[in-house]
N, C-alpha and C positions, 0 to 999 in steps of 0.2 A: 207032710201032715199036714192035714187041714185042720184050720183052726177057724172056728165060729165066728164073727164077727159084731155086734149088739152095739149099737146106741142110742141111746134114749132123745139124742138131735137129730134123728130121723127117726119117720113115721114107723111104727114097729108092724108085721108081717100082717097080714090076716089071711094066710092059708100053713102051709108044714111049708116051708123054708122062711131061709132064714134070711135078715139086710145085706153080707155079705160073707164071701169065704176067700180064707184067706190059703191057697196052696202052693208052697218053694216059691214066699217074694210075688206070687201075683196075685192079685186082686179081683174076683168074679166076683160085685156087683148085681142082685136080684133092678126087676125093671124097676125105675122109683115116680109115682106118677106124684100131682099137685097136691099130696095132703101137709097141711099146716102141722107143723107138732105140735104146738100148743094148743091149739083149738083142736084140731080131730077135725078139719071142716077141710073140703075139697076147693080148692082158691080155683075159682072157671072164672072173674074177669073181662081180662082178657088173655088169647092164647097167649100173646108175654108176660103177661102174670104166672099164668098158671106155667110156665117154660122158667119163668127165673125161680118159682117153688121147687121143680124137679131140680133142676141145677142146685138150688142151698140143700137138696139132700141130701141128693148125692156129695156133695163138697162136705155135711154132718159126716158122710160114712169112711171119708178117704182120711178128715181127719181124724178120726177113729185108728186110723193105721199110721196118724204121721205124713198120710200121703198128700200132695193135690191135685192141681189141677194137671200138672208140668208131668205130674207119673203119668198119667194115663198115656195108652197106648191104641184103643182100638174101644170107638163105643155102637151101639147102635140107638136108630133112634125111632121109635114104629107113631105116627100121625095116623088119624083117624079122616084127614081129609089133606091131600099133598098141597091145595090152594093154601095152610098156612105156611108153607116151608118154609121160604124167604122171612118169615117174621119171627118164627121158629128158631132159624138161623143166624138170625141178628144176636139173639140173646143170648146163646148157645157160644155163639163165634164171641161173646162179649169174656169168657171164662176161659179160652186158652188165646194161648201165644199162637200166631200162625206161622210161625217159622217151627214150630214142636207139634203143631196142632195132629191128634192124632188120626190113626186110619178109624173111617166112619161108613158105615149104609144105612140109610133112611128109605123106608117102608112105606106105603099106606096099606092099615089093617081095614078092616068092616067097623070092631070096635077094638076096645080096651076096656078092661076094669073100672068098672063104676061109672061108665061112658065117659069119660075124660077123651083127650085131645093129643095129649103127648104122653109117650112114658120113653124112656132112657136108662141103658143098661153102662157100664163100661166095664173095663178091663184096666189095670192099674202094676207096676211094678216101680220099686227103689233102682 
């Protein structure tokens, strides 16, 4: 059964999609970008600040379904510039325990929504 997941603690969708969907105890999040939910503004000061905001948005969605980053088993990272990989990876890595870190792919893309530099989605289960 499909359950729509919504929280006011993460940015509202800007199109015909939901923040996340829970199907058979697996959480599928939509890609998150660095929108500060309080101000509605993008956090683009540095790639590190941008990545932190993305991860905090994902954390809010996970929290809504009583999950944590420990429950994440797969992530996808989209970067507008692979030269930012190591900086993004450092912030991203601080949210996971290395011994149970999820599987992941990281790809460079031509553009991202609102021309941000990083977008991340996760799959998680209890």
